[in-house]
N, C-alpha and C positions, 0 to 999 in steps of 0.2 A: 748622290754623284753620277754624273752622266758617264756613259761609255766613252766619251772623248777625254773627260777628266781622269777617268780610271787608267786609261792608256798612258795619258801623259805622267801620271804618277808613277806607273809601272816602269815607263822609260827612263824616268829620273833615277829610279833605283837600278836600272840595268841599261845605260845608254847605248851599249853596243849590241843589244839584241834585235837582230834583223827583222824577225817576225813582228816584234812589237812596233817597230819603226814602220814597217809596211801596213800593219793594221791601222795605226794611227793616221798614216796618210789616206787610207780608205775612209776613215771616219771624218777626216778634214774635207775630203770631196763631198761626203754626205751633208756636211754642214755648209755648202757652198763657199768653201775656202780652198779652191783649186789651186790658187797660186802657192799657198803654203804647203799644199800637199805635193805639188811638183818640186818644191825646194827640198822637202823631206826625203822624196825618192832620189833626187839628185845626189844628196848627201849619202844615202844609204848605198848607192852604187859605188861612190868613192871609197867608202869603208868596206864594202862587201860586194865586190863585182860579180859574184857567182851565185846571188840571190836571183834566180831566173825569173819568178813572176814579175819582178820590177820592171823588166824591159817591155813586156806586152803593155802594162798598164800605163807607164811612162809614156810610151809611144802613143797611146790613145790619147792622153792628155795633152801632149804636145799637138796632135792633130786637131783637138778641140780648140787650142789657142791659135791655131793657124800656123804653126812653126813646123811645117811639113819635112823640112830638111832635117831638123832635129828629130822628128819622129822616125824618118827613114833611118838615120844613123843609129838610133836607139834599137830598132828593130834588127838592123844588121848585126849590131854588137850582141844583142839577144841571141841571134842565129848560131853565132860562134859559140856562146856558152852552152846552148842547148845541144850542139853536136858534141861538145866536150863532156857533157853530162849524159849523153846517149837518151835524151829526152824526146822522143819522137812527137809526142802529143804537143808540147809546147813549140817544138820546132816546126810542125805543121801550122800552128796558129800564128806564129811569127812571120812565116813565109807567106802566108795567105794575107796578113796585114801589109806586108811589103808589096805583094803583088798589087792589092787594092790602091794603095797609095801611089804606085808606079803607074797603073792604068789611069788612074785619075789624072796624073801630071800628063800623060799623053793625051788625054781627051780634051784638055784645055787648050 
């Protein structure tokens, strides 16, 4: 049984587990199933908006798909959550991602 299959099975047993959902999305990305991974992280944020790691990864994936405005909004929402959680490391990463996307927009 592949890691992807294992995660899917575990998630069937506990569909509200944020970590399993996030891990499954990462595995889907590795399997070149990015659209499915994006949907999974979008669903995760609807159920568990304070799962901080989701914002950075989902923002990156939106950028890969050319959805810059979605990426920017995702990073901005993540900044709010990172501040609430006093997570300075993730806050810095999200702010850097925002800065890069904004600088890129101004360069075009």
